[in-house]
All heavy atoms as TSV, in Angstrom:
chain	resi	resn	atom	element	x	y	z
A	1	MET	N	N	-20.262	-3.331	-7.085
A	1	MET	CA	C	-19.778	-1.958	-7.224
A	1	MET	C	C	-18.458	-1.938	-7.975
A	1	MET	O	O	-18.210	-0.984	-8.735
A	1	MET	CB	C	-19.673	-1.310	-5.835
A	1	MET	CG	C	-20.962	-1.034	-5.183
A	1	MET	SD	S	-20.768	-0.095	-3.636
A	1	MET	CE	C	-19.421	-0.868	-2.802
A	2	GLY	N	N	-17.563	-2.881	-7.713
A	2	GLY	CA	C	-16.241	-2.850	-8.329
A	2	GLY	C	C	-16.299	-3.072	-9.811
A	2	GLY	O	O	-15.507	-2.552	-10.552
A	3	ILE	N	N	-17.277	-3.865	-10.260
A	3	ILE	CA	C	-17.411	-4.141	-11.714
A	3	ILE	C	C	-17.978	-2.998	-12.434
A	3	ILE	O	O	-17.532	-2.548	-13.491
A	3	ILE	CB	C	-18.204	-5.423	-11.897
A	3	ILE	CG1	C	-17.455	-6.627	-11.314
A	3	ILE	CG2	C	-18.480	-5.644	-13.385
A	3	ILE	CD1	C	-18.258	-7.910	-11.323
A	4	VAL	N	N	-19.033	-2.404	-11.888
A	4	VAL	CA	C	-19.762	-1.303	-12.567
A	4	VAL	C	C	-18.927	-0.055	-12.554
A	4	VAL	O	O	-18.630	0.524	-13.584
A	4	VAL	CB	C	-21.092	-1.047	-11.914
A	4	VAL	CG1	C	-21.808	0.162	-12.570
A	4	VAL	CG2	C	-21.973	-2.281	-12.032
A	5	GLY	N	N	-18.447	0.336	-11.380
A	5	GLY	CA	C	-17.518	1.490	-11.303
A	5	GLY	C	C	-18.140	2.816	-11.671
A	5	GLY	O	O	-17.466	3.675	-12.203
A	6	SER	N	N	-19.411	3.028	-11.430
A	6	SER	CA	C	-20.032	4.301	-11.757
A	6	SER	C	C	-19.454	5.380	-10.810
A	6	SER	O	O	-18.938	5.069	-9.729
A	6	SER	CB	C	-21.538	4.209	-11.665
A	6	SER	OG	O	-21.931	3.879	-10.353
A	7	PHE	N	N	-19.653	6.608	-11.181
A	7	PHE	CA	C	-18.941	7.730	-10.434
A	7	PHE	C	C	-19.123	7.828	-8.960
A	7	PHE	O	O	-18.201	8.004	-8.234
A	7	PHE	CB	C	-19.273	9.060	-11.152
A	7	PHE	CG	C	-18.541	10.201	-10.536
A	7	PHE	CD1	C	-17.195	10.363	-10.685
A	7	PHE	CD2	C	-19.216	11.040	-9.643
A	7	PHE	CE1	C	-16.517	11.390	-10.079
A	7	PHE	CE2	C	-18.578	12.094	-9.048
A	7	PHE	CZ	C	-17.188	12.257	-9.266
A	8	PRO	N	N	-20.401	7.726	-8.449
A	8	PRO	CA	C	-20.542	7.831	-7.013
A	8	PRO	C	C	-19.786	6.761	-6.225
A	8	PRO	O	O	-19.386	7.029	-5.083
A	8	PRO	CB	C	-22.044	7.682	-6.754
A	8	PRO	CG	C	-22.688	8.017	-8.082
A	8	PRO	CD	C	-21.677	7.592	-9.133
A	9	PHE	N	N	-19.582	5.650	-6.793
A	9	PHE	CA	C	-18.904	4.598	-6.136
A	9	PHE	C	C	-17.352	4.645	-6.289
A	9	PHE	O	O	-16.652	4.025	-5.558
A	9	PHE	CB	C	-19.416	3.228	-6.567
A	9	PHE	CG	C	-20.825	3.023	-6.252
A	9	PHE	CD1	C	-21.768	2.888	-7.303
A	9	PHE	CD2	C	-21.351	3.004	-4.986
A	9	PHE	CE1	C	-23.113	2.705	-7.045
A	9	PHE	CE2	C	-22.663	2.811	-4.665
A	9	PHE	CZ	C	-23.566	2.708	-5.742
A	10	ASN	N	N	-16.859	5.430	-7.268
A	10	ASN	CA	C	-15.447	5.529	-7.465
A	10	ASN	C	C	-14.759	6.134	-6.255
A	10	ASN	O	O	-13.715	5.693	-5.870
A	10	ASN	CB	C	-15.131	6.380	-8.710
A	10	ASN	CG	C	-15.340	5.638	-9.980
A	10	ASN	OD1	O	-15.677	4.451	-9.980
A	10	ASN	ND2	N	-15.185	6.289	-11.078
A	11	SER	N	N	-15.365	7.097	-5.682
A	11	SER	CA	C	-14.726	7.712	-4.462
A	11	SER	C	C	-14.738	6.726	-3.304
A	11	SER	O	O	-13.724	6.654	-2.619
A	11	SER	CB	C	-15.578	8.919	-4.058
A	11	SER	OG	O	-15.558	9.902	-5.067
A	12	PHE	N	N	-15.791	5.987	-3.114
A	12	PHE	CA	C	-15.867	5.029	-2.068
A	12	PHE	C	C	-14.823	3.916	-2.282
A	12	PHE	O	O	-14.067	3.550	-1.348
A	12	PHE	CB	C	-17.240	4.400	-2.010
A	12	PHE	CG	C	-17.308	3.224	-1.093
A	12	PHE	CD1	C	-17.307	3.383	0.314
A	12	PHE	CD2	C	-17.440	1.935	-1.551
A	12	PHE	CE1	C	-17.376	2.323	1.138
A	12	PHE	CE2	C	-17.477	0.911	-0.736
A	12	PHE	CZ	C	-17.455	1.030	0.654
A	13	LEU	N	N	-14.796	3.391	-3.507
A	13	LEU	CA	C	-13.804	2.354	-3.825
A	13	LEU	C	C	-12.381	2.837	-3.676
A	13	LEU	O	O	-11.542	2.088	-3.206
A	13	LEU	CB	C	-14.093	1.771	-5.189
A	13	LEU	CG	C	-15.345	1.004	-5.405
A	13	LEU	CD1	C	-15.504	0.613	-6.865
A	13	LEU	CD2	C	-15.318	-0.253	-4.574
A	14	SER	N	N	-12.103	4.060	-4.105
A	14	SER	CA	C	-10.785	4.592	-4.021
A	14	SER	C	C	-10.351	4.735	-2.564
A	14	SER	O	O	-9.225	4.448	-2.181
A	14	SER	CB	C	-10.662	5.915	-4.754
A	14	SER	OG	O	-10.893	5.768	-6.090
A	15	GLY	N	N	-11.233	5.290	-1.713
A	15	GLY	CA	C	-10.971	5.440	-0.302
A	15	GLY	C	C	-10.742	4.080	0.372
A	15	GLY	O	O	-9.833	3.918	1.150
A	16	MET	N	N	-11.523	3.066	0.029
A	16	MET	CA	C	-11.423	1.778	0.583
A	16	MET	C	C	-10.101	1.121	0.123
A	16	MET	O	O	-9.383	0.523	0.999
A	16	MET	CB	C	-12.621	0.936	0.162
A	16	MET	CG	C	-12.643	-0.397	0.881
A	16	MET	SD	S	-12.929	-0.160	2.605
A	16	MET	CE	C	-14.138	-1.382	2.926
A	17	LEU	N	N	-9.804	1.231	-1.133
A	17	LEU	CA	C	-8.516	0.630	-1.647
A	17	LEU	C	C	-7.316	1.330	-1.017
A	17	LEU	O	O	-6.314	0.660	-0.710
A	17	LEU	CB	C	-8.459	0.732	-3.179
A	17	LEU	CG	C	-9.377	-0.211	-3.936
A	17	LEU	CD1	C	-9.335	0.115	-5.407
A	17	LEU	CD2	C	-8.970	-1.653	-3.713
A	18	SER	N	N	-7.424	2.644	-0.830
A	18	SER	CA	C	-6.360	3.390	-0.186
A	18	SER	C	C	-6.100	2.894	1.290
A	18	SER	O	O	-4.937	2.656	1.651
A	18	SER	CB	C	-6.623	4.876	-0.242
A	18	SER	OG	O	-5.629	5.578	0.428
A	19	CYS	N	N	-7.188	2.801	2.030
A	19	CYS	CA	C	-7.009	2.362	3.391
A	19	CYS	C	C	-6.526	0.913	3.513
A	19	CYS	O	O	-5.574	0.626	4.248
A	19	CYS	CB	C	-8.394	2.442	4.063
A	19	CYS	SG	S	-8.906	4.125	4.369
A	20	VAL	N	N	-7.052	0.012	2.732
A	20	VAL	CA	C	-6.671	-1.394	2.793
A	20	VAL	C	C	-5.240	-1.556	2.268
A	20	VAL	O	O	-4.418	-2.232	2.855
A	20	VAL	CB	C	-7.680	-2.279	2.055
A	20	VAL	CG1	C	-7.175	-3.680	1.923
A	20	VAL	CG2	C	-9.018	-2.256	2.737
A	21	GLY	N	N	-4.924	-0.896	1.155
A	21	GLY	CA	C	-3.590	-0.972	0.597
A	21	GLY	C	C	-2.537	-0.484	1.473
A	21	GLY	O	O	-1.449	-1.039	1.642
A	22	THR	N	N	-2.774	0.705	2.115
A	22	THR	CA	C	-1.838	1.266	3.028
A	22	THR	C	C	-1.626	0.386	4.238
A	22	THR	O	O	-0.478	0.219	4.738
A	22	THR	CB	C	-2.282	2.683	3.440
A	22	THR	OG1	O	-2.464	3.518	2.301
A	22	THR	CG2	C	-1.274	3.351	4.353
A	23	ALA	N	N	-2.712	-0.227	4.753
A	23	ALA	CA	C	-2.570	-1.092	5.872
A	23	ALA	C	C	-1.779	-2.346	5.567
A	23	ALA	O	O	-0.898	-2.768	6.348
A	23	ALA	CB	C	-3.985	-1.512	6.362
A	24	VAL	N	N	-1.997	-2.896	4.337
A	24	VAL	CA	C	-1.219	-4.038	3.916
A	24	VAL	C	C	0.268	-3.679	3.764
A	24	VAL	O	O	1.183	-4.449	4.265
A	24	VAL	CB	C	-1.749	-4.620	2.615
A	24	VAL	CG1	C	-0.805	-5.635	2.000
A	24	VAL	CG2	C	-3.160	-5.236	2.856
A	25	LEU	N	N	0.545	-2.536	3.204
A	25	LEU	CA	C	1.949	-2.089	3.050
A	25	LEU	C	C	2.604	-1.854	4.400
A	25	LEU	O	O	3.750	-2.116	4.617
A	25	LEU	CB	C	2.016	-0.848	2.169
A	25	LEU	CG	C	1.700	-1.055	0.706
A	25	LEU	CD1	C	1.693	0.284	-0.026
A	25	LEU	CD2	C	2.729	-2.002	0.091
A	26	GLU	N	N	1.813	-1.346	5.359
A	26	GLU	CA	C	2.351	-1.097	6.693
A	26	GLU	C	C	2.676	-2.401	7.394
A	26	GLU	O	O	3.683	-2.524	8.125
A	26	GLU	CB	C	1.373	-0.291	7.485
A	26	GLU	CG	C	1.910	0.151	8.825
A	26	GLU	CD	C	0.896	1.037	9.637
A	26	GLU	OE1	O	0.011	1.582	8.958
A	26	GLU	OE2	O	1.115	1.156	10.804
A	27	ILE	N	N	1.822	-3.372	7.207
A	27	ILE	CA	C	2.115	-4.670	7.798
A	27	ILE	C	C	3.318	-5.294	7.194
A	27	ILE	O	O	4.170	-5.834	7.919
A	27	ILE	CB	C	0.858	-5.644	7.589
A	27	ILE	CG1	C	-0.300	-5.146	8.452
A	27	ILE	CG2	C	1.193	-7.044	7.910
A	27	ILE	CD1	C	-1.635	-5.823	8.152
A	28	CYS	N	N	3.513	-5.166	5.892
A	28	CYS	CA	C	4.736	-5.646	5.227
A	28	CYS	C	C	5.976	-4.954	5.818
A	28	CYS	O	O	6.991	-5.597	6.023
A	28	CYS	CB	C	4.644	-5.463	3.746
A	28	CYS	SG	S	3.417	-6.496	2.954
A	29	LEU	N	N	5.844	-3.641	6.017
A	29	LEU	CA	C	6.983	-2.860	6.626
A	29	LEU	C	C	7.304	-3.380	8.008
A	29	LEU	O	O	8.490	-3.591	8.362
A	29	LEU	CB	C	6.720	-1.388	6.642
A	29	LEU	CG	C	7.741	-0.484	7.289
A	29	LEU	CD1	C	9.021	-0.515	6.425
A	29	LEU	CD2	C	7.204	0.907	7.425
A	30	ARG	N	N	6.279	-3.606	8.776
A	30	ARG	CA	C	6.549	-4.098	10.178
A	30	ARG	C	C	7.172	-5.490	10.200
A	30	ARG	O	O	8.009	-5.788	10.998
A	30	ARG	CB	C	5.168	-4.199	10.950
A	30	ARG	CG	C	4.557	-2.835	11.247
A	30	ARG	CD	C	5.225	-2.192	12.331
A	30	ARG	NE	N	5.112	-2.956	13.553
A	30	ARG	CZ	C	5.546	-2.580	14.695
A	30	ARG	NH1	N	6.159	-1.407	14.834
A	30	ARG	NH2	N	5.431	-3.339	15.750
A	31	ILE	N	N	6.784	-6.329	9.208
A	31	ILE	CA	C	7.354	-7.644	9.103
A	31	ILE	C	C	8.842	-7.530	8.779
A	31	ILE	O	O	9.687	-8.262	9.310
A	31	ILE	CB	C	6.628	-8.506	8.083
A	31	ILE	CG1	C	5.238	-8.907	8.673
A	31	ILE	CG2	C	7.399	-9.773	7.737
A	31	ILE	CD1	C	4.327	-9.573	7.640
A	32	GLN	N	N	9.172	-6.595	7.880
A	32	GLN	CA	C	10.538	-6.471	7.420
A	32	GLN	C	C	11.437	-5.897	8.477
A	32	GLN	O	O	12.645	-6.192	8.591
A	32	GLN	CB	C	10.610	-5.635	6.201
A	32	GLN	CG	C	10.101	-6.259	4.949
A	32	GLN	CD	C	10.139	-5.384	3.681
A	32	GLN	OE1	O	10.602	-4.230	3.809
A	32	GLN	NE2	N	9.684	-5.865	2.616
A	33	VAL	N	N	10.972	-4.989	9.356
A	33	VAL	CA	C	11.838	-4.319	10.327
A	33	VAL	C	C	11.867	-5.034	11.682
A	33	VAL	O	O	12.628	-4.610	12.537
A	33	VAL	CB	C	11.422	-2.858	10.520
A	33	VAL	CG1	C	11.545	-2.087	9.227
A	33	VAL	CG2	C	10.039	-2.673	11.100
A	34	THR	N	N	11.077	-6.060	11.864
A	34	THR	CA	C	11.084	-6.775	13.145
A	34	THR	C	C	12.385	-7.558	13.258
A	34	THR	O	O	12.754	-8.272	12.374
A	34	THR	CB	C	9.871	-7.749	13.192
A	34	THR	OG1	O	8.709	-7.023	13.087
A	34	THR	CG2	C	9.857	-8.548	14.528
A	35	LYS	N	N	13.078	-7.388	14.374
A	35	LYS	CA	C	14.358	-7.974	14.555
A	35	LYS	C	C	14.288	-9.530	14.739
A	35	LYS	O	O	15.210	-10.192	14.406
A	35	LYS	CB	C	15.027	-7.401	15.807
A	35	LYS	CG	C	15.344	-5.959	15.686
A	35	LYS	CD	C	16.394	-5.693	14.710
A	35	LYS	CE	C	16.722	-4.212	14.642
A	35	LYS	NZ	N	17.440	-3.852	13.467
A	36	GLU	N	N	13.185	-10.037	15.212
A	36	GLU	CA	C	13.103	-11.509	15.429
A	36	GLU	C	C	12.830	-12.262	14.166
A	36	GLU	O	O	12.998	-13.482	14.122
A	36	GLU	CB	C	11.880	-11.767	16.359
A	36	GLU	CG	C	12.095	-11.316	17.828
A	36	GLU	CD	C	11.809	-9.841	17.996
A	36	GLU	OE1	O	10.914	-9.331	17.276
A	36	GLU	OE2	O	12.435	-9.220	18.833
A	37	ASN	N	N	12.474	-11.569	13.067
A	37	ASN	CA	C	12.225	-12.203	11.786
A	37	ASN	C	C	13.527	-12.566	11.116
A	37	ASN	O	O	14.308	-11.677	10.753
A	37	ASN	CB	C	11.390	-11.307	10.886
A	37	ASN	CG	C	10.811	-12.038	9.732
A	37	ASN	OD1	O	11.164	-13.133	9.466
A	37	ASN	ND2	N	9.877	-11.386	9.019
A	38	LYS	N	N	13.825	-13.834	10.927
A	38	LYS	CA	C	15.109	-14.288	10.399
A	38	LYS	C	C	15.132	-14.140	8.869
A	38	LYS	O	O	16.231	-14.072	8.272
A	38	LYS	CB	C	15.295	-15.760	10.745
A	38	LYS	CG	C	15.197	-16.097	12.231
A	38	LYS	CD	C	16.488	-15.734	12.917
A	38	LYS	CE	C	16.487	-16.259	14.317
A	38	LYS	NZ	N	16.605	-15.266	15.285
A	39	GLU	N	N	14.028	-14.059	8.233
A	39	GLU	CA	C	13.915	-13.954	6.742
A	39	GLU	C	C	14.506	-12.683	6.238
A	39	GLU	O	O	15.104	-12.654	5.177
A	39	GLU	CB	C	12.466	-14.101	6.319
A	39	GLU	CG	C	12.303	-14.774	4.995
A	39	GLU	CD	C	10.893	-15.054	4.716
A	39	GLU	OE1	O	10.223	-15.681	5.570
A	39	GLU	OE2	O	10.418	-14.669	3.614
A	40	PHE	N	N	14.337	-11.551	6.946
A	40	PHE	CA	C	14.754	-10.265	6.462
A	40	PHE	C	C	15.885	-9.697	7.337
A	40	PHE	O	O	16.020	-8.471	7.483
A	40	PHE	CB	C	13.599	-9.303	6.440
A	40	PHE	CG	C	12.456	-9.655	5.540
A	40	PHE	CD1	C	11.303	-10.194	6.056
A	40	PHE	CD2	C	12.604	-9.478	4.181
A	40	PHE	CE1	C	10.281	-10.571	5.199
A	40	PHE	CE2	C	11.560	-9.829	3.337
A	40	PHE	CZ	C	10.414	-10.377	3.853
A	41	LYS	N	N	16.673	-10.518	7.948
A	41	LYS	CA	C	17.726	-10.032	8.866
A	41	LYS	C	C	18.802	-9.224	8.180
A	41	LYS	O	O	19.422	-8.334	8.806
A	41	LYS	CB	C	18.309	-11.144	9.619
A	41	LYS	CG	C	19.129	-12.111	8.797
A	41	LYS	CD	C	19.752	-13.208	9.628
A	41	LYS	CE	C	20.558	-14.142	8.716
A	41	LYS	NZ	N	21.301	-15.078	9.444
A	42	ASP	N	N	19.103	-9.458	6.870
A	42	ASP	CA	C	20.115	-8.743	6.186
A	42	ASP	C	C	19.618	-7.459	5.484
A	42	ASP	O	O	20.381	-6.734	4.841
A	42	ASP	CB	C	20.790	-9.631	5.149
A	42	ASP	CG	C	21.486	-10.813	5.769
A	42	ASP	OD1	O	21.949	-10.642	6.888
A	42	ASP	OD2	O	21.561	-11.863	5.085
A	43	LEU	N	N	18.267	-7.213	5.526
A	43	LEU	CA	C	17.703	-6.061	4.906
A	43	LEU	C	C	17.873	-4.803	5.754
A	43	LEU	O	O	17.453	-4.794	6.952
A	43	LEU	CB	C	16.225	-6.346	4.651
A	43	LEU	CG	C	15.475	-5.304	3.843
A	43	LEU	CD1	C	15.898	-5.341	2.386
A	43	LEU	CD2	C	13.989	-5.526	3.899
A	44	PRO	N	N	18.484	-3.748	5.259
A	44	PRO	CA	C	18.657	-2.534	6.064
A	44	PRO	C	C	17.318	-1.843	6.298
A	44	PRO	O	O	16.376	-1.995	5.469
A	44	PRO	CB	C	19.609	-1.665	5.259
A	44	PRO	CG	C	19.943	-2.378	4.037
A	44	PRO	CD	C	19.232	-3.682	4.047
A	45	LEU	N	N	17.201	-1.125	7.366
A	45	LEU	CA	C	15.950	-0.436	7.698
A	45	LEU	C	C	15.621	0.626	6.652
A	45	LEU	O	O	14.453	0.828	6.309
A	45	LEU	CB	C	16.048	0.221	9.065
A	45	LEU	CG	C	16.163	-0.713	10.247
A	45	LEU	CD1	C	16.306	0.066	11.498
A	45	LEU	CD2	C	14.977	-1.655	10.366
A	46	GLU	N	N	16.625	1.257	6.098
A	46	GLU	CA	C	16.428	2.276	5.057
A	46	GLU	C	C	15.815	1.711	3.792
A	46	GLU	O	O	14.962	2.268	3.197
A	46	GLU	CB	C	17.691	2.997	4.721
A	46	GLU	CG	C	18.276	3.865	5.860
A	46	GLU	CD	C	19.127	3.034	6.790
A	46	GLU	OE1	O	19.411	1.885	6.552
A	46	GLU	OE2	O	19.446	3.615	7.868
A	47	ARG	N	N	16.259	0.484	3.434
A	47	ARG	CA	C	15.718	-0.163	2.255
A	47	ARG	C	C	14.246	-0.554	2.504
A	47	ARG	O	O	13.415	-0.396	1.589
A	47	ARG	CB	C	16.565	-1.395	1.955
A	47	ARG	CG	C	15.978	-2.385	0.991
A	47	ARG	CD	C	16.031	-1.877	-0.453
A	47	ARG	NE	N	15.231	-2.683	-1.343
A	47	ARG	CZ	C	15.663	-3.722	-1.946
A	47	ARG	NH1	N	16.910	-4.118	-1.837
A	47	ARG	NH2	N	14.857	-4.400	-2.740
A	48	ALA	N	N	13.952	-1.088	3.627
A	48	ALA	CA	C	12.546	-1.436	3.924
A	48	ALA	C	C	11.646	-0.209	3.903
A	48	ALA	O	O	10.545	-0.245	3.342
A	48	ALA	CB	C	12.465	-2.112	5.316
A	49	PHE	N	N	12.106	0.908	4.411
A	49	PHE	CA	C	11.301	2.112	4.460
A	49	PHE	C	C	11.190	2.676	3.032
A	49	PHE	O	O	10.137	3.154	2.617
A	49	PHE	CB	C	11.904	3.157	5.380
A	49	PHE	CG	C	11.072	4.391	5.488
A	49	PHE	CD1	C	9.809	4.354	6.143
A	49	PHE	CD2	C	11.423	5.592	4.909
A	49	PHE	CE1	C	9.016	5.450	6.224
A	49	PHE	CE2	C	10.640	6.724	5.017
A	49	PHE	CZ	C	9.436	6.668	5.679
A	50	ALA	N	N	12.270	2.585	2.189
A	50	ALA	CA	C	12.174	3.078	0.826
A	50	ALA	C	C	11.236	2.193	0.021
A	50	ALA	O	O	10.472	2.747	-0.834
A	50	ALA	CB	C	13.575	2.998	0.177
A	51	ASP	N	N	11.231	0.904	0.237
A	51	ASP	CA	C	10.239	0.043	-0.401
A	51	ASP	C	C	8.825	0.459	-0.084
A	51	ASP	O	O	7.932	0.461	-0.918
A	51	ASP	CB	C	10.467	-1.431	-0.067
A	51	ASP	CG	C	11.708	-2.003	-0.673
A	51	ASP	OD1	O	12.243	-1.368	-1.647
A	51	ASP	OD2	O	12.142	-3.089	-0.239
A	52	PHE	N	N	8.603	0.730	1.214
A	52	PHE	CA	C	7.289	1.153	1.698
A	52	PHE	C	C	6.817	2.446	0.974
A	52	PHE	O	O	5.723	2.547	0.512
A	52	PHE	CB	C	7.299	1.297	3.223
A	52	PHE	CG	C	6.076	1.949	3.779
A	52	PHE	CD1	C	4.903	1.227	3.871
A	52	PHE	CD2	C	6.091	3.265	4.187
A	52	PHE	CE1	C	3.752	1.804	4.383
A	52	PHE	CE2	C	4.921	3.858	4.788
A	52	PHE	CZ	C	3.772	3.105	4.842
A	53	VAL	N	N	7.734	3.439	0.976
A	53	VAL	CA	C	7.369	4.713	0.357
A	53	VAL	C	C	7.116	4.565	-1.134
A	53	VAL	O	O	6.116	5.105	-1.659
A	53	VAL	CB	C	8.489	5.764	0.614
A	53	VAL	CG1	C	8.309	6.971	-0.176
A	53	VAL	CG2	C	8.601	6.068	2.120
A	54	LEU	N	N	7.967	3.801	-1.868
A	54	LEU	CA	C	7.791	3.653	-3.266
A	54	LEU	C	C	6.451	2.901	-3.582
A	54	LEU	O	O	5.693	3.338	-4.457
A	54	LEU	CB	C	8.948	2.823	-3.817
A	54	LEU	CG	C	8.871	2.571	-5.351
A	54	LEU	CD1	C	8.973	3.882	-6.128
A	54	LEU	CD2	C	9.945	1.606	-5.767
A	55	CYS	N	N	6.186	1.864	-2.861
A	55	CYS	CA	C	4.945	1.092	-3.094
A	55	CYS	C	C	3.717	1.928	-2.723
A	55	CYS	O	O	2.706	1.857	-3.390
A	55	CYS	CB	C	4.930	-0.189	-2.272
A	55	CYS	SG	S	6.120	-1.390	-2.864
A	56	ASN	N	N	3.808	2.737	-1.679
A	56	ASN	CA	C	2.737	3.639	-1.302
A	56	ASN	C	C	2.492	4.683	-2.359
A	56	ASN	O	O	1.344	4.992	-2.640
A	56	ASN	CB	C	3.040	4.290	0.033
A	56	ASN	CG	C	1.806	4.427	0.919
A	56	ASN	OD1	O	0.718	4.286	0.451
A	56	ASN	ND2	N	2.056	4.730	2.175
A	57	LEU	N	N	3.562	5.185	-2.932
A	57	LEU	CA	C	3.428	6.154	-4.019
A	57	LEU	C	C	2.753	5.568	-5.226
A	57	LEU	O	O	1.862	6.171	-5.802
A	57	LEU	CB	C	4.839	6.719	-4.383
A	57	LEU	CG	C	4.867	7.757	-5.485
A	57	LEU	CD1	C	4.228	9.059	-5.045
A	57	LEU	CD2	C	6.297	8.018	-5.900
A	58	VAL	N	N	3.181	4.364	-5.598
A	58	VAL	CA	C	2.556	3.706	-6.774
A	58	VAL	C	C	1.077	3.425	-6.483
A	58	VAL	O	O	0.206	3.609	-7.355
A	58	VAL	CB	C	3.351	2.422	-7.105
A	58	VAL	CG1	C	2.590	1.566	-8.140
A	58	VAL	CG2	C	4.689	2.762	-7.644
A	59	LEU	N	N	0.810	2.949	-5.291
A	59	LEU	CA	C	-0.601	2.671	-4.931
A	59	LEU	C	C	-1.472	3.864	-5.064
A	59	LEU	O	O	-2.537	3.823	-5.663
A	59	LEU	CB	C	-0.671	2.153	-3.452
A	59	LEU	CG	C	-2.066	1.999	-2.872
A	59	LEU	CD1	C	-2.789	0.827	-3.525
A	59	LEU	CD2	C	-2.005	1.808	-1.369
A	60	HIS	N	N	-0.983	5.023	-4.563
A	60	HIS	CA	C	-1.838	6.213	-4.575
A	60	HIS	C	C	-1.886	6.821	-5.985
A	60	HIS	O	O	-2.885	7.468	-6.330
A	60	HIS	CB	C	-1.374	7.209	-3.547
A	60	HIS	CG	C	-1.805	6.796	-2.172
A	60	HIS	ND1	N	-1.025	6.036	-1.373
A	60	HIS	CD2	C	-2.955	6.991	-1.472
A	60	HIS	CE1	C	-1.665	5.780	-0.240
A	60	HIS	NE2	N	-2.875	6.398	-0.268
A	61	LEU	N	N	-0.877	6.623	-6.798
A	61	LEU	CA	C	-0.966	7.051	-8.215
A	61	LEU	C	C	-2.036	6.275	-8.963
A	61	LEU	O	O	-2.805	6.814	-9.773
A	61	LEU	CB	C	0.398	6.948	-8.900
A	61	LEU	CG	C	1.372	7.999	-8.529
A	61	LEU	CD1	C	2.687	7.663	-9.194
A	61	LEU	CD2	C	0.909	9.376	-8.916
A	62	VAL	N	N	-2.073	4.925	-8.664
A	62	VAL	CA	C	-3.119	4.121	-9.294
A	62	VAL	C	C	-4.504	4.539	-8.802
A	62	VAL	O	O	-5.439	4.589	-9.579
A	62	VAL	CB	C	-2.859	2.609	-8.989
A	62	VAL	CG1	C	-4.062	1.775	-9.332
A	62	VAL	CG2	C	-1.611	2.131	-9.695
A	63	ILE	N	N	-4.630	4.858	-7.539
A	63	ILE	CA	C	-5.906	5.265	-7.042
A	63	ILE	C	C	-6.376	6.637	-7.618
A	63	ILE	O	O	-7.508	6.820	-7.982
A	63	ILE	CB	C	-5.909	5.323	-5.441
A	63	ILE	CG1	C	-5.828	3.870	-4.932
A	63	ILE	CG2	C	-7.054	6.034	-4.897
A	63	ILE	CD1	C	-5.582	3.786	-3.479
A	64	LEU	N	N	-5.420	7.538	-7.756
A	64	LEU	CA	C	-5.741	8.824	-8.402
A	64	LEU	C	C	-6.122	8.615	-9.845
A	64	LEU	O	O	-7.030	9.268	-10.345
A	64	LEU	CB	C	-4.557	9.782	-8.271
A	64	LEU	CG	C	-4.350	10.432	-6.912
A	64	LEU	CD1	C	-3.065	11.239	-6.930
A	64	LEU	CD2	C	-5.533	11.277	-6.532
A	65	ASN	N	N	-5.485	7.704	-10.505
A	65	ASN	CA	C	-5.836	7.388	-11.877
A	65	ASN	C	C	-7.266	6.814	-11.956
A	65	ASN	O	O	-8.020	7.058	-12.902
A	65	ASN	CB	C	-4.815	6.406	-12.487
A	65	ASN	CG	C	-5.101	6.233	-13.999
A	65	ASN	OD1	O	-5.559	7.101	-14.658
A	65	ASN	ND2	N	-4.784	4.996	-14.458
A	66	PHE	N	N	-7.593	5.945	-10.966
A	66	PHE	CA	C	-8.927	5.349	-10.922
A	66	PHE	C	C	-10.019	6.434	-10.724
A	66	PHE	O	O	-11.114	6.264	-11.285
A	66	PHE	CB	C	-8.964	4.323	-9.821
A	66	PHE	CG	C	-10.273	3.563	-9.659
A	66	PHE	CD1	C	-10.671	2.699	-10.654
A	66	PHE	CD2	C	-11.092	3.846	-8.600
A	66	PHE	CE1	C	-11.901	2.058	-10.522
A	66	PHE	CE2	C	-12.346	3.203	-8.483
A	66	PHE	CZ	C	-12.728	2.322	-9.447
A	67	LEU	N	N	-9.672	7.401	-9.953
A	67	LEU	CA	C	-10.653	8.477	-9.707
A	67	LEU	C	C	-10.950	9.285	-10.980
A	67	LEU	O	O	-12.050	9.804	-11.186
A	67	LEU	CB	C	-10.197	9.472	-8.648
A	67	LEU	CG	C	-10.425	9.002	-7.155
A	67	LEU	CD1	C	-9.733	9.935	-6.276
A	67	LEU	CD2	C	-11.903	8.967	-6.918
A	68	GLY	N	N	-9.991	9.336	-11.819
A	68	GLY	CA	C	-10.123	10.002	-13.141
A	68	GLY	C	C	-9.882	11.430	-13.060
A	68	GLY	O	O	-10.296	12.323	-13.584
């Protein structure tokens, strides 16, 4: 379905990509804001949330472009 991309499947693929992409971005946000994670200890919460919002916006713009 992903290779052919005919119109009935575009809606399905866009919805699936939106759900999976948003879930992945949310997991990344949770990893960044967890206090026990030493890797992101210097990252402010506002920066992590801004990254999440920006990436989510780009993801959904790509999905809207895919829908045509």
